[in-house]
N, C-alpha and C positions, 0 to 999 in steps of 0.2 A: 150778264152785264155787271161790271164792278162799278162801284160808286168812286167818282173821281174826286179829288181834293181840289179846292179852289183856293189859290194863292192870289196875294196882292202885294204889290211893291209900292212903298210909300215913301215920299221924302219928307223927313221931319223937319221941324222949325230950325234945328241946328245944323241942316244941311246933310245929315245922316240918311242913307237909303236902307230901308228894312224890308224884309221878306216875311211875311206872316200868312197865317190862314186867314181867309177872308171873314170869317166868322168870329174871329179872336178879339178878345177885349184888348184894347190898346194898351193897358197895363202889364199884360203878359208879355215875357220876354220873347222877342222875334225869333224866327228860325235862322236867320242870317242877318247881318248887317254890313254895310260898305260906308266907309268915309274916307273921301278924297282929300288930299292935301290942298292947301290954297294954291300952290303951284299947279297942281294937276287941274284943279278947276279952272285956273286961267287958261289952260291949254284946251280943255273941254268946252268951255264956254256953254252954249246951249244945248251941247250933246250930252251932258253929263247924265240924264236920265236914261238917254239910249244905251249908253256904255254900261251904266249899273244894271239895266235890264238884261243886257246880253250876258253880263257876268253871273247874274243870278239864275237865268235861263240855263246857263252851261252847268252850275252848281245843280240844279233840278235834274238835268238830263244825265249827270254822272253820279246821281245819288239813289237811294231807295225812296225818295220822294217820288221819283218817276215810276211808272208801270214796270214791274220786272222785266217785261218783254222789250220795253223801251230803253232800259238803262244800258248804257254803253260800257263794256268790259274792256278796260284799258289799263295797264300798269300805272301806278302812281309814280310821278316823278320824284326823286329825290330833293331836286331843287329847281327852281323856276328862275331863269336869268331873263 
């Protein structure tokens, strides 16, 4: 049995969402961060955390942060439109 990493998603006071290890000191740089524009925040309203969580879940599932067996092998797009 392998030891699994535990991550947390936190919304900071400035509205930024960060992904970090659950046992990490807040002063350490997060693994990833998301900052929505004010226009996007208006569109998302109270769904902003759900959208940030889905984006960060996708990041984890497509990266080495996931178990090697769970990571999805897909070609990286040159551009996203």
